[in-house]
VEXVEXBA-602982 format. One record per residue (C-alpha): residue number from 1; residue in one letter; x, y, z. Coordinates in steps of 0.001 Angstrom, whole numbers, plus 500000, padded with zeros to 6 digits. Layout:
(pt NUM a (X Y Z));
...
This chain:
(pt 1 m (500000 500000 500000));
(pt 2 i (501396 503402 498998));
(pt 3 r (501625 505998 501769));
(pt 4 r (500205 509503 501567));
(pt 5 l (502725 512035 502888));
(pt 6 e (501944 515218 504807));
(pt 7 n (505010 517031 503468));
(pt 8 n (506142 517683 499911));
(pt 9 i (509151 515376 499686));
(pt 10 a (511259 514295 496705));
(pt 11 a (514042 511726 496452));
(pt 12 v (517410 511343 494754));
(pt 13 v (519126 508012 494196));
(pt 14 l (522888 508528 494416));
(pt 15 a (524615 506682 491567));
(pt 16 g (527724 508771 491079));
(pt 17 g (530445 506344 492161));
(pt 18 n (533053 504911 489811));
(pt 19 a (532402 501278 490857));
(pt 20 s (536099 500517 490333));
(pt 21 r (535836 497228 492266));
(pt 22 l (533057 496165 489915));
(pt 23 g (535022 496840 486752));
(pt 24 h (533222 500194 486407));
(pt 25 i (529891 498448 485756));
(pt 26 p (527092 500820 486830));
(pt 27 k (526148 499462 490262));
(pt 28 g (522550 500548 490050));
(pt 29 k (521996 498325 487016));
(pt 30 l (523179 495129 488715));
(pt 31 k (520390 492563 488823));
(pt 32 l (519152 491034 492057));
(pt 33 s (517794 487506 492445));
(pt 34 c (514273 488812 491790));
(pt 35 g (515425 489880 488313));
(pt 36 t (515068 493590 489078));
(pt 37 s (517989 496004 489016));
(pt 38 m (519036 497545 492313));
(pt 39 i (518070 501032 491210));
(pt 40 q (514619 500015 489961));
(pt 41 r (513978 498228 493238));
(pt 42 l (514930 501403 495116));
(pt 43 i (512597 503467 492955));
(pt 44 d (509766 501030 493704));
(pt 45 q (510456 501235 497460));
(pt 46 l (510483 505036 497355));
(pt 47 i (507136 505059 495547));
(pt 48 t (505682 502707 498171));
(pt 49 a (506936 505128 500841));
(pt 50 g (504843 507840 499161));
(pt 51 i (507556 509585 497130));
(pt 52 d (506794 509987 493420));
(pt 53 d (509260 512715 492436));
(pt 54 i (512505 510779 492077));
(pt 55 a (515737 511747 490315));
(pt 56 i (519018 509909 489774));
(pt 57 s (522286 511630 490656));
(pt 58 t (524923 510455 488187));
(pt 59 n (527382 511657 485588));
(pt 60 n (526730 508464 483617));
(pt 61 i (523721 509884 481825));
(pt 62 e (523440 507311 479044));
(pt 63 e (523452 504275 481336));
(pt 64 y (520820 505565 483748));
(pt 65 s (518463 507370 481367));
(pt 66 v (516721 504023 480694));
(pt 67 f (514923 504318 484042));
(pt 68 g (512843 507261 482835));
(pt 69 r (513781 509559 485711));
(pt 70 t (515370 513000 485770));
(pt 71 i (519152 512631 485581));
(pt 72 v (521104 515072 487761));
(pt 73 p (524832 515364 487006));
(pt 74 d (527226 516914 489520));
(pt 75 n (527763 520648 489280));
(pt 76 r (531427 520145 490185));
(pt 77 r (533832 517229 490013));
(pt 78 g (536203 515812 492598));
(pt 79 v (533898 516532 495527));
(pt 80 g (532442 513063 496076));
(pt 81 p (528867 512321 497154));
(pt 82 l (528302 515800 498557));
(pt 83 a (528320 517018 494951));
(pt 84 g (525402 514706 494214));
(pt 85 i (523565 515957 497285));
(pt 86 e (524187 519574 496299));
(pt 87 a (522920 518963 492761));
(pt 88 g (519954 516930 494001));
(pt 89 l (518818 519722 496317));
(pt 90 g (519171 522137 493421));
(pt 91 v (516771 520218 491204));
(pt 92 f (514013 520141 493869));
(pt 93 p (514048 523687 495320));
(pt 94 d (510274 523863 495815));
(pt 95 f (510053 520726 497953));
(pt 96 d (510171 520658 501758));
(pt 97 a (512928 518042 501814));
(pt 98 v (514810 515526 499698));
(pt 99 v (515532 511908 500634));
(pt 100 f (518907 510613 499435));
(pt 101 i (519616 506890 499086));
(pt 102 p (522741 505250 497563));
(pt 103 c (522008 503019 494580));
(pt 104 d (523917 500030 495997));
(pt 105 l (521553 499031 498821));
(pt 106 p (519731 495813 497875));
(pt 107 a (517853 495398 501159));
(pt 108 i (516539 498806 502212));
(pt 109 t (512744 498989 502154));
(pt 110 h (509986 501564 502260));
(pt 111 h (509902 501028 506038));
(pt 112 e (513391 502508 506612));
(pt 113 i (512650 505307 504161));
(pt 114 s (509428 506087 506005));
(pt 115 v (511303 506331 509319));
(pt 116 l (513483 509079 507804));
(pt 117 v (510434 510885 506425));
(pt 118 d (508556 510630 509715));
(pt 119 c (511504 512090 511620));
(pt 120 f (511537 515099 509327));
(pt 121 s (507775 515501 509560));
(pt 122 s (507625 515288 513350));
(pt 123 e (510776 517148 514372));
(pt 124 l (511568 519423 511407));
(pt 125 v (515281 518754 511802));
(pt 126 p (517616 520138 509090));
(pt 127 v (519001 516664 508388));
(pt 128 a (518223 513148 509608));
(pt 129 y (520519 510248 508782));
(pt 130 v (520901 506563 509590));
(pt 131 q (522858 505187 512523));
(pt 132 t (523398 501478 513223));
(pt 133 g (525360 500493 516293));
(pt 134 e (526920 502937 518713));
(pt 135 l (529362 504597 516345));
(pt 136 f (528406 503400 512883));
(pt 137 y (526634 505778 510524));
(pt 138 h (525226 505767 506998));
(pt 139 p (525283 509487 506191));
(pt 140 l (524221 508952 502566));
(pt 141 c (520923 507452 503767));
(pt 142 t (519455 510758 504735));
(pt 143 i (516668 513289 504408));
(pt 144 v (517789 516887 503944));
(pt 145 r (515635 519984 504350));
(pt 146 s (515640 521886 501074));
(pt 147 d (516238 525288 502629));
(pt 148 i (519743 524329 503802));
(pt 149 s (521010 523855 500232));
(pt 150 e (523084 527033 500512));
(pt 151 s (524738 525673 503654));
(pt 152 v (525689 522519 501760));
(pt 153 s (527207 524544 498915));
(pt 154 l (529077 526818 501316));
(pt 155 a (530513 523837 503178));
(pt 156 i (531782 522385 499890));
(pt 157 d (533301 525763 499011));
(pt 158 n (535108 525672 502352));
(pt 159 g (536589 522244 501711));
(pt 160 t (534127 519893 503416));
(pt 161 r (533970 516523 501647));
(pt 162 r (532572 514122 504245));
(pt 163 p (528761 514137 504537));
(pt 164 l (528805 512933 508156));
(pt 165 h (530965 515864 509248));
(pt 166 l (528585 518277 507551));
(pt 167 w (525458 516725 509065));
(pt 168 q (527044 516954 512501));
(pt 169 q (528000 520595 511909));
(pt 170 l (524400 521348 510927));
(pt 171 n (523031 519673 514080));
(pt 172 g (521497 516857 512103));
(pt 173 k (519752 514008 513885));
(pt 174 p (521120 510448 513708));
(pt 175 l (518306 507900 513641));
(pt 176 k (519308 504640 515266));
(pt 177 f (518078 501500 513532));
(pt 178 p (518157 498133 515303));
(pt 179 s (519729 496199 512429));
(pt 180 e (522541 496730 509959));
(pt 181 e (520953 494381 507422));
(pt 182 p (518761 496913 505534));
(pt 183 f (521875 499006 504873));
(pt 184 f (524116 496268 503465));
(pt 185 n (525835 497795 500449));
(pt 186 i (527422 496230 497395));
(pt 187 n (530875 497513 496501));
(pt 188 s (532387 494434 494858));
(pt 189 f (531499 491164 493145));
(pt 190 t (532186 489430 496462));
(pt 191 d (529553 491625 498138));
(pt 192 l (527117 490839 495328));
(pt 193 e (527691 487090 495610));
(pt 194 q (527298 487287 499398));
(pt 195 w (524035 489157 499096));
(pt 196 l (522602 486863 496426));
(pt 197 a (523448 483834 498589));
(pt 198 l (521797 485392 501649));
(pt 199 d (518765 486433 499639));
(pt 200 l (518356 482960 498152));
(pt 201 k (518727 481327 501587));
(pt 202 a (516060 483628 503031));
(pt 203 k (513618 482544 500344));
(pt 204 l (514109 478801 500968));
């Protein structure tokens, strides 16, 4: 069942990495055991969470245009994922907030996304991001209030490159999740094989 959201929230799937450990194959296009690509599965989960306005942050325009979503290239190179966040905020200036999710998460669901959205809706924090364990964070799984886009750009101008440092500087709220499993990410063929094996075992 698709949620109905109180706030006007968009989403950006972050697909800007080089995927060097995957032979530069676009990670978001890797197929899962269900036959769906990782990025299409993420789009489906975002829609179930009530978010219809979804863009893809990538400089690989040709590879990702097949998903029929707005493609958002970085405004500047050599900055890392903060460049994708900056560009993503820029393409949705009239929204209350933007959810950002990396393209390489095969297990995250609409439930985790909804927890981020609900935190924003109830507390109106500038940023909320995922925490698992006492000192383990997933700063790219985040919801960012649109009106702090200038703060993000200024931080980049001043040399900030690590999203977690910026969220902490902006008094963002870490949301603690009980399990690491929804945030398992695929960075290599070994990770992919591990996930496919776990996924298959869970279905038996």
